[in-house]
C-alpha positions as CSV (number, residue, x, y, z in Angstrom):
1,M,-0.7,12.2,-0.2
2,N,-3.6,13.9,-2.0
3,K,-6.6,12.1,-3.4
4,S,-5.4,12.1,-7.1
5,E,-2.0,10.7,-6.1
6,I,-3.7,7.9,-4.1
7,I,-6.0,7.0,-7.0
8,R,-3.0,6.9,-9.4
9,L,-1.0,4.7,-7.1
10,Q,-3.9,2.4,-6.4
11,K,-4.6,2.0,-10.2
12,Y,-0.9,1.2,-10.8
13,L,-0.9,-1.5,-8.0
14,Q,-4.1,-3.0,-9.2
15,E,-2.7,-3.3,-12.7
16,K,0.7,-4.5,-11.6
17,F,-0.7,-7.3,-9.4
18,A,-3.8,-7.9,-11.7
19,N,-6.1,-7.6,-8.7
20,K,-8.9,-5.0,-8.4
21,N,-9.5,-6.1,-4.7
22,L,-6.4,-4.1,-3.7
23,H,-7.3,-0.7,-2.3
24,L,-5.5,2.2,-0.7
25,N,-7.1,4.1,2.2
26,E,-6.1,7.5,3.6
27,R,-4.7,7.5,7.2
28,K,-6.1,10.3,9.3
29,E,-3.0,10.4,11.6
30,A,-0.4,10.4,8.9
31,K,-0.7,12.4,5.6
32,D,2.5,10.9,4.1
33,S,1.2,7.3,3.9
34,V,-1.8,5.2,3.1
35,E,-3.1,1.8,4.3
36,V,-3.2,-1.1,1.8
37,T,-6.1,-3.6,2.0
38,L,-6.7,-6.7,-0.1
39,G,-10.2,-7.9,-0.1
40,G,-10.9,-5.7,2.9
41,E,-8.1,-7.1,5.0
42,F,-5.2,-4.8,6.0
43,I,-1.9,-6.0,4.5
44,G,0.4,-3.0,4.9
45,V,1.3,0.6,4.5
46,I,2.8,2.7,1.7
47,Y,4.9,5.6,2.6
48,R,5.6,8.6,0.3
49,D,9.2,9.9,0.2
50,E,10.3,13.1,-1.4
51,D,14.0,13.7,-1.7
52,D,15.5,16.5,-3.8
53,G,12.3,16.7,-5.8
54,D,12.2,13.0,-6.6
55,I,9.2,11.1,-5.3
56,S,9.2,7.4,-4.4
57,Y,6.9,5.1,-2.5
58,D,7.9,2.4,0.0
59,F,5.4,-0.5,0.5
60,N,5.9,-2.0,4.0
61,M,4.1,-5.4,4.6
62,A,4.7,-7.3,7.8
63,I,4.1,-11.1,7.4
64,L,3.7,-13.1,10.7
65,E,5.4,-16.5,10.7
66,M,2.2,-18.0,12.2
67,D,0.2,-16.9,9.0
68,L,2.5,-18.9,6.7
69,P,1.5,-22.3,5.5
70,P,3.2,-25.3,7.2
71,A,6.8,-26.0,6.1
72,A,7.1,-28.8,3.6
């Protein structure tokens, strides 16, 4: 992803989730994805997919069971 694409995607997500603490960071080892951080904490990866000229983005966020609040 190029810099302007990352900025556009970050702005979209910040507006969608009403949170300016959400940031996208380039990955040196993979140019087709960015790391997503929230308040400086890594929360996932967004992958860019281009198929027949159509571009989409896939947000992958792993949530560990041990990080969830206790069951009610």
